[in-house]
C-alpha positions, 0 to 999 in steps of 0.5 A: 786032087793037088799036092801041097808043100807045107811048113808048120809048127808042132805042139813044142814049137818045132818047125816041120816040113812035109807034103800033103794031098788035098782038093784045095788049099783050105782042105790042105790046111784042115788036114794039116791041123788034124795032125796037130800042126800049126801051118805057117806056109802052104804052097801048091806044087806043080805037076811032078812036085818040082816047083810051087805052082801059081799062088792061089788067088781065089778069095776062098783060099784057106790061107793067104800065105802067098799074097805078099806086100811090095818090097818097099812096104814089107816090114814098114810097120814101126814098133810104136805103130804096132803097139797102138794097133795091139792096144786098140785091138785089145780095147775093141775085143774087150768091149765085146766087138766081134773079131771081124768087126774090130778088124774092119774098124781098125782097117778103116782108121789105120794110116800106115799102108803096110799095116792097113793092107795086112789087116785087110788080108787078115780079115779076108783070111778069117772070113775064109775060115782061118783062125786069127793066129793063122791070119797073123802068121801070114805076115811075119814081117809085122807080127813075130812068133811071140805075137802069133803064139800068144794070140793062138793061146788066147783063141784056144783058151777063150781069153783073146781079150786078156791076151791082147791086153797083155801083149799091148802091155808088153809092147808098151813097156818095151817101147817105154824102155827104148824111148828112155834110152833114145832120149838119154842118148840124144844129148851125148850124141849131139855133143859127140857129133859137134866134137867130131865136126870141130875136130874135122874142121881143125884137122883139115882146114886150120892145121894144114895152114899152120903147117905151111907157115911153120915150113916157111918160118922154121927153115927145116928145123925140127918141130916138137913131137906133139906137133909132128904127130898132129901134122901127120894126122892132119896130112892123113885126113887131108891127103889119104881120106879115101884110104881111111874111108875105105878102111872104115867101110871094110871094117864095118862090112867085116863086122856085119859079115862076122855077125851073120855067123854063129861064132861071130854073133856069139863073140860080138854079143859076149863083148856087148855084155862085158863092154865098159859102161854099156855092158851092164845096161845091155845085160840088164835089158836082155835079162828083162826082155827074156823074163818078160817075154817068157812070163808073158807067154806062160801066163797066156797059156803057151806051153813052157817048151814052146815058150822057150823056143820063142824066147830063144828067137826073140831075146836078141842076144846069142849068149842068152839064146844059147843059155835058153837052149840049155834050159829048154833041153833040161826042162824037156828031160823033166828038170826044173828051170832054175838049175840050168839057168844057174849053170849057164853063168849068164843070169845073176843069182837073184834071177836064179833064186826068184825062178826057183821060188816061182817054181816051188810056189807054182807062180813062175809066170808072176815071178818072171814078170816081177824080175822083169819089172825089177830089171826095167827099174835097173835099166832106168837107173843105169841109163840115168847113171850112164848119161851123167857119166857120158856127158862130162866124159865127152866134154873132157874128150873134146877139151883134151883133143882141142887143147892138144891141137892148140898146144901143138900149134903154139909150141912152134910159134913160141920157138919162132918168136924166141928166135926172132927175139934173139 
C-alpha cells in the first residue's frame, strides 16, 4: 500500500491538503471522494514521505494530474478557441451524443495542439473512471475554476448539456465585450503610434539640425524659453536615450513587482476604478463580470458560498475581490447578500437594489444576469463615448506637440531674419 499526498476542494470551495493510504491512485481518488472532497491533485509519496514519487504513467490511473504539456504549449489556448470548443461540446451533448464520443469528435477536428492534447488526456481520464469535472481540473491552464465547478454542478444535477450551453453563452458574451473594446481602441492606438513616431522623428532628426544652425547664426545670443525647452528635450532624447529607456524599464518593473503584492495590487486596482476616462469603463466591466459569473454559477446549481469563492478569484479586480470576501463572510453567518454589498461602497445603488429584490423574490440568479446585461449595454455605450472623446483629444494632442515644435523653431528664425534686415 502506497501513501499519497493530495490537494482538494471541500463543499464550500475551500482548498484542503492531506495524505492518504491506498493501493493505487484510483483507490486514493475514491477514498478522497468518500470524504466529500473534490480532488484536484494527487501525488504518490516516495518512501518516508519526503518527496513525490515518479508520476503514475499507467493508463488505468484514476487522475492524469501529473501529465503536463510542454512549457511552450501550456496556456496556449486563446479565449476564442475555448469558447468555440465549449459551444461545440454543448451542441454535441445536447444532440444526445455520449460524453466520450463527443470528446473524440472534438479531438479529431481540433487544430490547436494544446487543446487537442488536453482533450485526449481528458478522454483517457474519463475512460479510467474520472468524472468530466475531474478531467477538466487536470488542466487548470486551460479550464479555470469557473468552468470546472459549473461542469461539476451539471454532472451532479444531470443537466450537463444545459450547463455547457450557459458556459458557452457566458464565454461568448465576454468575448463580444473584449472584441468591442479592442475594435474601438484600434483607431486611437494607430493615431497615438503615428503621433509618437512623428514626434520622435522631429526631436531626434530635425530639431538637432536647427540647433546647430541657431548656434552658428545667433552667435551665443539667448534663445526664447520655448526654444530652449524643445532643444533640451531633443538633446535628452538623442544623447541620453539609454538613461531614459532604463528609467522607463525600471518604472515598468517596479509597477509589475508592486502588482504582485496584495497592497500594491489593491492600490493599482483602486486607481484603475477611479482613473479619468477609463475608470467608469473598467468599473462597469468589472461589475458586469462579477454579476454574470455569480449568476451563471448559481443558476447552474453551485452553492452560493462556493460560487462566491470562485467569483473572488475570477473577477479580475482586487477592490471588488475584497468586497466579495466581505459578502462571503456575511452570507456564511446567515445574512443576506444585499447589506454587505451596500456597505462595501464598491457597487452602485442600482446593483444593491436589484440584488435585494432578487433575494426577496427567490430569483437572485436571474436578477444577477439582468444586472450583467444592463452593465454590458453600459460598457458598449461607454466604449463608444470613450472612442468619440479620445479621437479628437489625440488629434489635438498631436497638433499641440507639432505646433509647439514648429513655433519653437521659427521664433529664433524670425529673430535672425530681423537682425539681418537691420
